FIKE-941434 format. One record per residue (C-alpha): residue number from 1; residue in one letter; chain; x, y, z. Coordinates in steps of 0.2 Angstrom, whole numbers, plus 5000, padded with zeros to 4 digits. Layout:
<nr: NUM rest: A kette: A u: X v: Y w: Z>
...
// end
This chain:
<nr: 1 rest: X kette: A u: 4883 v: 4929 w: 5150>
<nr: 2 rest: X kette: A u: 4892 v: 4915 w: 5142>
<nr: 3 rest: X kette: A u: 4878 v: 4913 w: 5128>
<nr: 4 rest: X kette: A u: 4881 v: 4932 w: 5124>
<nr: 5 rest: X kette: A u: 4900 v: 4929 w: 5122>
<nr: 6 rest: X kette: A u: 4897 v: 4914 w: 5111>
<nr: 7 rest: X kette: A u: 4885 v: 4925 w: 5100>
<nr: 8 rest: X kette: A u: 4898 v: 4938 w: 5099>
<nr: 9 rest: X kette: A u: 4912 v: 4926 w: 5094>
<nr: 10 rest: X kette: A u: 4900 v: 4918 w: 5081>
<nr: 11 rest: X kette: A u: 4896 v: 4936 w: 5074>
<nr: 12 rest: X kette: A u: 4915 v: 4940 w: 5073>
<nr: 13 rest: X kette: A u: 4919 v: 4924 w: 5064>
<nr: 14 rest: X kette: A u: 4905 v: 4927 w: 5052>
<nr: 15 rest: X kette: A u: 4910 v: 4945 w: 5049>
<nr: 16 rest: X kette: A u: 4928 v: 4941 w: 5047>
<nr: 17 rest: X kette: A u: 4926 v: 4926 w: 5036>
<nr: 18 rest: X kette: A u: 4928 v: 4935 w: 5019>
<nr: 19 rest: X kette: A u: 4943 v: 4944 w: 5026>
<nr: 20 rest: X kette: A u: 4950 v: 4928 w: 5032>
<nr: 21 rest: X kette: A u: 4947 v: 4920 w: 5015>
<nr: 22 rest: X kette: A u: 4957 v: 4934 w: 5007>
<nr: 23 rest: X kette: A u: 4971 v: 4933 w: 5020>
<nr: 24 rest: X kette: A u: 4982 v: 4922 w: 5009>
<nr: 25 rest: X kette: A u: 4982 v: 4935 w: 4995>
<nr: 26 rest: X kette: A u: 4984 v: 4949 w: 5007>
<nr: 27 rest: X kette: A u: 5000 v: 4940 w: 5014>
<nr: 28 rest: X kette: A u: 5006 v: 4937 w: 4996>
<nr: 29 rest: X kette: A u: 5004 v: 4955 w: 4992>
<nr: 30 rest: X kette: A u: 5013 v: 4959 w: 5009>
<nr: 31 rest: X kette: A u: 5028 v: 4949 w: 5004>
<nr: 32 rest: X kette: A u: 5029 v: 4957 w: 4987>
<nr: 33 rest: X kette: A u: 5029 v: 4974 w: 4995>
<nr: 34 rest: X kette: A u: 5043 v: 4969 w: 5007>
<nr: 35 rest: X kette: A u: 5053 v: 4962 w: 4992>
<nr: 36 rest: X kette: A u: 5050 v: 4978 w: 4982>
<nr: 37 rest: X kette: A u: 5055 v: 4989 w: 4997>
<nr: 38 rest: X kette: A u: 5071 v: 4978 w: 4999>
<nr: 39 rest: X kette: A u: 5075 v: 4980 w: 4981>
<nr: 40 rest: X kette: A u: 5072 v: 4998 w: 4981>
<nr: 41 rest: X kette: A u: 5084 v: 5000 w: 4996>
<nr: 42 rest: X kette: A u: 5098 v: 4993 w: 4986>
<nr: 43 rest: X kette: A u: 5099 v: 5010 w: 4976>
<nr: 44 rest: X kette: A u: 5104 v: 5027 w: 4984>
<nr: 45 rest: X kette: A u: 5088 v: 5036 w: 4978>
<nr: 46 rest: X kette: A u: 5077 v: 5021 w: 4982>
<nr: 47 rest: X kette: A u: 5084 v: 5020 w: 4999>
<nr: 48 rest: X kette: A u: 5076 v: 5037 w: 5003>
<nr: 49 rest: X kette: A u: 5058 v: 5030 w: 4999>
<nr: 50 rest: X kette: A u: 5060 v: 5011 w: 5002>
<nr: 51 rest: X kette: A u: 5052 v: 5013 w: 5019>
<nr: 52 rest: X kette: A u: 5035 v: 5016 w: 5011>
<nr: 53 rest: X kette: A u: 5033 v: 4999 w: 5002>
<nr: 54 rest: X kette: A u: 5041 v: 4990 w: 5018>
<nr: 55 rest: X kette: A u: 5028 v: 4999 w: 5029>
<nr: 56 rest: X kette: A u: 5014 v: 4994 w: 5017>
<nr: 57 rest: X kette: A u: 5020 v: 4976 w: 5017>
<nr: 58 rest: X kette: A u: 5020 v: 4976 w: 5036>
<nr: 59 rest: X kette: A u: 5003 v: 4983 w: 5037>
<nr: 60 rest: X kette: A u: 4996 v: 4970 w: 5025>
<nr: 61 rest: X kette: A u: 5005 v: 4956 w: 5035>
<nr: 62 rest: X kette: A u: 4997 v: 4963 w: 5051>
<nr: 63 rest: X kette: A u: 4980 v: 4963 w: 5043>
<nr: 64 rest: X kette: A u: 4982 v: 4945 w: 5036>
<nr: 65 rest: X kette: A u: 4987 v: 4938 w: 5053>
<nr: 66 rest: X kette: A u: 4974 v: 4948 w: 5063>
<nr: 67 rest: X kette: A u: 4960 v: 4943 w: 5051>
<nr: 68 rest: X kette: A u: 4965 v: 4925 w: 5052>
<nr: 69 rest: X kette: A u: 4966 v: 4925 w: 5071>
<nr: 70 rest: X kette: A u: 4949 v: 4935 w: 5072>
<nr: 71 rest: X kette: A u: 4941 v: 4921 w: 5062>
<nr: 72 rest: X kette: A u: 4948 v: 4907 w: 5072>
<nr: 73 rest: X kette: A u: 4946 v: 4914 w: 5089>
<nr: 74 rest: X kette: A u: 4931 v: 4926 w: 5087>
<nr: 75 rest: X kette: A u: 4941 v: 4940 w: 5095>
<nr: 76 rest: X kette: A u: 4933 v: 4956 w: 5091>
<nr: 77 rest: X kette: A u: 4948 v: 4967 w: 5095>
<nr: 78 rest: X kette: A u: 4959 v: 4957 w: 5082>
<nr: 79 rest: X kette: A u: 4946 v: 4960 w: 5069>
<nr: 80 rest: X kette: A u: 4946 v: 4979 w: 5073>
<nr: 81 rest: X kette: A u: 4965 v: 4979 w: 5072>
<nr: 82 rest: X kette: A u: 4964 v: 4970 w: 5055>
<nr: 83 rest: X kette: A u: 4952 v: 4983 w: 5048>
<nr: 84 rest: X kette: A u: 4963 v: 4997 w: 5055>
<nr: 85 rest: X kette: A u: 4978 v: 4990 w: 5047>
<nr: 86 rest: X kette: A u: 4969 v: 4989 w: 5030>
<nr: 87 rest: X kette: A u: 4962 v: 5007 w: 5033>
<nr: 88 rest: X kette: A u: 4980 v: 5013 w: 5035>
<nr: 89 rest: X kette: A u: 4986 v: 5003 w: 5020>
<nr: 90 rest: X kette: A u: 4973 v: 5011 w: 5008>
<nr: 91 rest: X kette: A u: 4975 v: 5028 w: 5015>
<nr: 92 rest: X kette: A u: 4994 v: 5028 w: 5013>
<nr: 93 rest: X kette: A u: 4992 v: 5020 w: 4995>
<nr: 94 rest: X kette: A u: 4979 v: 5033 w: 4990>
<nr: 95 rest: X kette: A u: 4990 v: 5047 w: 4996>
<nr: 96 rest: X kette: A u: 5005 v: 5040 w: 4986>
<nr: 97 rest: X kette: A u: 4994 v: 5038 w: 4971>
<nr: 98 rest: X kette: A u: 4988 v: 5056 w: 4972>
<nr: 99 rest: X kette: A u: 5006 v: 5062 w: 4973>
<nr: 100 rest: X kette: A u: 5011 v: 5051 w: 4958>
<nr: 101 rest: X kette: A u: 4997 v: 5058 w: 4948>
<nr: 102 rest: X kette: A u: 5002 v: 5076 w: 4952>
<nr: 103 rest: X kette: A u: 5020 v: 5072 w: 4948>
<nr: 104 rest: X kette: A u: 5015 v: 5064 w: 4932>
<nr: 105 rest: X kette: A u: 5005 v: 5080 w: 4927>
<nr: 106 rest: X kette: A u: 5020 v: 5091 w: 4932>
<nr: 107 rest: X kette: A u: 5032 v: 5081 w: 4922>
<nr: 108 rest: X kette: A u: 5021 v: 5081 w: 4906>
<nr: 109 rest: X kette: A u: 5019 v: 5100 w: 4908>
<nr: 110 rest: X kette: A u: 5037 v: 5102 w: 4909>
<nr: 111 rest: X kette: A u: 5040 v: 5091 w: 4894>
<nr: 112 rest: X kette: A u: 5027 v: 5100 w: 4884>
<nr: 113 rest: X kette: A u: 5035 v: 5117 w: 4889>
<nr: 114 rest: X kette: A u: 5052 v: 5112 w: 4885>
<nr: 115 rest: X kette: A u: 5046 v: 5105 w: 4868>
<nr: 116 rest: X kette: A u: 5038 v: 5121 w: 4864>
<nr: 117 rest: X kette: A u: 5053 v: 5131 w: 4869>
<nr: 118 rest: X kette: A u: 5065 v: 5119 w: 4859>
<nr: 119 rest: X kette: A u: 5055 v: 5123 w: 4843>
<nr: 120 rest: X kette: A u: 5064 v: 5140 w: 4842>
<nr: 121 rest: X kette: A u: 5081 v: 5132 w: 4847>
<nr: 122 rest: X kette: A u: 5094 v: 5133 w: 4833>
<nr: 123 rest: X kette: A u: 5107 v: 5118 w: 4836>
<nr: 124 rest: X kette: A u: 5119 v: 5126 w: 4824>
<nr: 125 rest: X kette: A u: 5124 v: 5138 w: 4838>
<nr: 126 rest: X kette: A u: 5135 v: 5125 w: 4845>
<nr: 127 rest: X kette: A u: 5143 v: 5120 w: 4829>
<nr: 128 rest: X kette: A u: 5156 v: 5134 w: 4830>
// end
């Protein structure tokens, strides 16, 4: 039975090695996200959405720490938790990107529409 456990630990270490190598960069991005969220929270409008980058930063920190622990200990559950944290991070980031693209398209359409409507606008109306 002990041989099987050693084999599993070795397999977990082998699988988690690329993630552990990237854990320094993951932690760096996590800290940047936390700083960004903190800076956003300084403004009134930013306070409303500042929790998103903070949450993303926490997910990245968790993934970094769990991947490093999985590599060092061979713990399968830590590797799974690290991958789940990365899954949540990418899912949330993708939803934010889709929302951003949609809002960008809406704003461009509004700008184009107001530009076309402004062509018939006569500014001399306000001069009297």
